[in-house]
C-alpha positions in Angstrom: 0.0 -0.1 0.0 2.8 2.4 0.7 4.6 1.7 -2.4 1.5 2.4 -4.4 1.1 5.8 -2.4 4.6 6.6 -3.2 4.1 5.7 -6.9 1.0 7.9 -7.1 2.6 10.8 -5.4 5.5 10.4 -7.8 3.4 10.1 -10.8 1.5 13.3 -9.7 4.7 15.3 -9.3 6.0 14.2 -12.6 2.4 15.1 -14.2 2.6 18.6 -12.7 6.0 19.3 -13.8 5.1 18.4 -17.2 1.9 20.6 -17.1 4.0 23.6 -16.0 6.7 22.8 -18.2 8.9 23.2 -15.2 12.2 23.6 -17.1 10.8 26.1 -19.4 8.9 28.0 -16.5 12.3 28.1 -14.5 14.1 29.3 -17.6 11.8 32.3 -17.7 11.8 33.0 -14.0 15.7 33.6 -14.1 15.6 36.6 -16.6 12.7 38.2 -14.3 15.0 38.0 -11.2 18.0 39.3 -13.1 15.8 42.4 -14.7 14.6 43.1 -11.1 18.1 42.8 -9.6 19.6 45.0 -12.3 16.9 47.6 -11.9 17.9 47.9 -8.1 21.5 48.0 -8.9 21.4 50.7 -11.6 18.9 52.7 -9.7 20.7 52.7 -6.6 17.8 51.3 -4.5 18.1 48.9 -1.6 17.1 45.2 -2.2 16.1 44.9 1.3 13.8 48.1 1.1 12.1 46.5 -1.8 11.9 42.8 -0.6 8.0 43.0 -0.5 7.9 44.3 -4.2 10.4 41.7 -5.1 8.1 38.8 -3.8 5.0 40.3 -5.5 6.8 40.4 -8.7 8.2 37.1 -8.6 5.3 35.2 -7.3 3.0 37.1 -9.7 5.2 36.7 -12.9 5.7 33.2 -12.2 2.0 32.4 -11.7 1.1 34.4 -14.8 4.0 32.4 -17.0 2.6 29.1 -15.4 -0.8 29.9 -16.5 0.2 30.6 -20.0 2.1 27.4 -20.4 -0.7 25.4 -18.8 -3.2 27.0 -21.5 -0.7 26.1 -24.1 -0.9 22.3 -22.9 -4.6 22.4 -23.0 -4.8 24.0 -26.5 -2.0 21.8 -27.9 -3.4 18.6 -26.8 -3.9 17.3 -30.3 -0.3 18.0 -31.2 1.1 16.6 -28.2 -0.6 13.3 -28.9 1.4 13.0 -31.9 4.8 14.0 -30.7 6.9 11.4 -28.9 8.4 14.0 -26.6 4.9 15.3 -25.3 3.1 12.0 -25.3 3.4 11.8 -21.4 1.8 15.2 -20.7 -1.1 14.6 -18.4 -3.4 16.2 -21.0 -2.6 13.5 -23.4 -2.6 10.7 -20.8 -5.9 11.7 -19.4 -4.3 11.9 -15.8 -6.0 15.5 -15.8 -9.2 16.6 -17.7 -9.0 19.2 -20.4 -11.5 21.1 -18.4 -9.4 21.1 -15.2 -6.1 22.0 -17.0 -7.9 25.1 -18.7 -9.5 26.3 -15.4 -6.0 25.9 -13.6 -4.5 28.0 -16.3 -7.1 30.7 -16.1 -6.7 30.6 -12.1 -2.8 30.8 -12.4 -3.1 33.6 -14.8 -5.7 35.6 -12.8 -3.8 35.0 -9.4 -0.5 36.1 -11.0 -2.0 39.4 -12.2 -3.6 40.1 -8.8 0.0 39.8 -7.3 1.4 42.0 -10.0 -1.4 44.8 -9.4 0.6 45.6 -6.2 3.9 46.3 -8.3 3.6 48.8 -11.1 1.2 49.4 -14.2 4.3 49.1 -16.6 5.2 45.3 -14.9 1.6 44.5 -15.3 1.6 45.7 -19.0 4.7 43.8 -19.9 3.6 40.8 -18.4 0.4 41.0 -20.3 2.2 41.3 -23.5 4.3 38.3 -22.6 1.0 36.3 -21.8 -1.1 37.5 -24.8 1.8 36.9 -27.1 2.4 33.4 -26.1 -1.1 32.3 -25.7 -3.0 34.0 -28.4 -0.4 34.9 -31.1 1.9 32.1 -30.8 -0.2 29.0 -29.5 -3.5 29.7 -31.0 -2.7 31.8 -34.3 0.9 31.3 -35.6 2.4 28.0 -34.4 0.7 25.8 -36.7 0.5 28.0 -39.7 3.6 30.2 -40.2 7.4 29.8 -39.6 7.3 33.2 -38.1 5.8 31.4 -35.0 9.4 31.2 -33.7 9.9 35.1 -34.0 6.4 35.4 -32.2 7.3 33.1 -29.4 10.6 34.6 -28.8 8.9 38.0 -28.1 6.8 36.4 -25.3 9.9 35.0 -23.6 12.0 38.1 -24.1 9.8 40.3 -22.1 10.6 38.4 -18.9 13.5 40.8 -17.9 11.3 43.8 -18.6 8.6 42.6 -16.2 11.3 42.4 -13.4 12.9 45.8 -14.2 9.6 47.7 -14.7 8.5 46.7 -11.2 11.2 49.0 -10.1 11.9 51.6 -12.7 10.6 52.6 -16.0 12.0 51.1 -19.2 14.2 54.0 -20.3 17.8 52.5 -19.8 19.8 50.7 -22.1 20.1 47.7 -19.9 16.7 46.4 -20.0 16.4 47.1 -23.6 19.5 44.7 -24.2 18.1 42.2 -21.9 15.2 41.9 -24.1 17.1 41.8 -27.2 19.6 39.0 -26.0 16.6 36.8 -25.0 14.7 37.5 -28.1 17.7 36.8 -30.4 18.9 33.8 -28.4 15.5 32.1 -28.6 15.8 31.8 -32.5 18.6 29.7 -32.8 17.7 27.9 -29.7 14.3 26.9 -31.0 15.8 26.1 -34.3 18.0 23.6 -32.7 14.9 22.0 -30.9 13.1 21.9 -34.2 15.9 20.2 -36.2 16.2 17.4 -33.5 12.6 16.8 -33.3 12.1 17.5 -37.2 10.0 14.3 -37.8 7.7 14.8 -34.9 6.9 18.4 -35.9 6.5 17.0 -39.4 4.0 14.4 -38.3 2.3 17.0 -36.1 1.9 19.4 -39.1 3.6 22.5 -36.9 5.2 25.0 -39.2 8.7 24.9 -38.1 11.4 26.4 -40.2 13.2 23.0 -40.7 10.0 21.4 -41.7 8.8 24.0 -44.3 12.1 25.0 -45.6 14.8 22.3 -44.9 17.9 22.2 -42.7 20.2 24.2 -45.0 17.9 27.3 -44.8 17.6 26.6 -41.1 21.3 26.6 -40.7 21.6 29.9 -42.5 19.2 31.6 -40.4 20.6 29.9 -37.3 24.1 31.5 -38.2 22.6 35.0 -38.7 20.9 35.0 -35.3 24.0 34.0 -33.5 26.0 36.4 -35.2 23.4 39.1 -34.1 24.2 38.2 -30.6 28.1 39.3 -31.0 27.7 43.1 -30.4 25.4 42.9 -27.7 27.7 42.6 -24.6 29.5 45.9 -25.6 26.3 47.8 -24.8 26.4 46.5 -21.6 29.8 47.7 -20.6 28.4 49.1 -17.3 28.4 45.6 -16.2 32.1 45.5 -16.4 35.0 44.1 -18.4 34.5 40.7 -16.9 31.0 40.4 -18.2 31.8 41.8 -21.5 34.8 39.4 -22.2 33.1 36.2 -20.9 29.8 36.9 -22.8 31.6 37.7 -26.0 33.8 34.7 -25.5 30.5 32.7 -25.5 29.1 34.3 -28.6 32.5 33.7 -30.6 32.2 30.0 -29.4 28.6 29.8 -30.7 29.3 31.4 -34.0 32.1 28.6 -34.4 29.8 25.9 -33.5 27.2 27.4 -36.0 29.6 27.6 -38.6 30.5 24.0 -38.6 26.9 23.1 -39.4 27.6 23.7 -43.0 30.3 20.8 -42.9 29.0 18.3 -40.5 27.7 15.0 -41.8 25.5 14.5 -38.7 22.8 17.2 -38.6 21.1 15.7 -35.4 24.2 15.6 -33.3 25.2 19.2 -34.4 21.6 20.3 -33.5 21.9 18.7 -30.0 25.4 20.4 -29.4 23.8 23.6 -30.3 20.7 22.7 -28.0 23.0 22.2 -25.0 25.2 25.2 -25.9 22.1 27.4 -25.9 20.7 26.3 -22.7 24.0 26.6 -21.0 24.7 30.0 -22.7 21.6 31.8 -21.6 22.0 30.4 -18.0 25.5 31.8 -17.6 24.7 35.2 -19.3 22.0 35.9 -17.0 23.5 34.6 -13.8 26.7 36.5 -14.8 24.8 39.6 -14.8 23.7 39.0 -11.0 27.4 38.0 -10.1 29.2 40.8 -11.4 27.1 43.3 -9.6 27.0 41.2 -6.3 30.2 43.3 -4.9 27.7 46.4 -4.6 25.9 44.4 -1.9 28.9 42.5 -0.4 31.8 44.6 -0.8 
């Protein structure tokens, strides 16, 4: 009996992690934190004095993003049924009813905005832009129809640092603008790498990803273009110090080299996998590095 309870508990946790898309959610929470932290840093405010604002911002934004991801699961159940990587989602297995999933997504969204109403209008605005772009423009409109779905989806993810910054200060500084651009541009090759790795699944599900519609060679050219676009961005963040500029530029150069190799490799899937791993570590390091290089202000 105890073993069965443990199995059910483990299964429930796995279902919830899948429903909330835990990895994607965490990847979006970090830029919100970084945006908030850097706004505190550049405005000279006190993090301790803004702890309540920080909690409202983080809880609210996390709930709204979770709500968007849950609604995406609800809407995409037909696609998820076809694709191997999503067949274990509770919307597909039937562990959660679709009505329950939709209601949960709406509840998370509403609760999130209630928390955010205790921050600033700007934070609420950017959060709504992210939610609307992901749920309506990406999930419901463009994902199945146009290869531009990647661009639209990237916009929804890129607003996350603006949500954090706007809770503290207006978006009239170069730093939040560059955070948005870094996240926007990064998501293009990151998504292309996923689409190449899961080419057969996206094709079977009839999702209009670039590799499916225009092939791998065209995708690799787009891939390289977007990675090159990242190269000048650290130089606009010189206020974060030379350590950040040098390390982030080194990461950009490394990614360009890896991208160029795509035109000579024999195993496209292996190349796509390496780029996926590089992209995940790239964005994690970049946004953590932004926090680390500003820590001396608080502990110096």
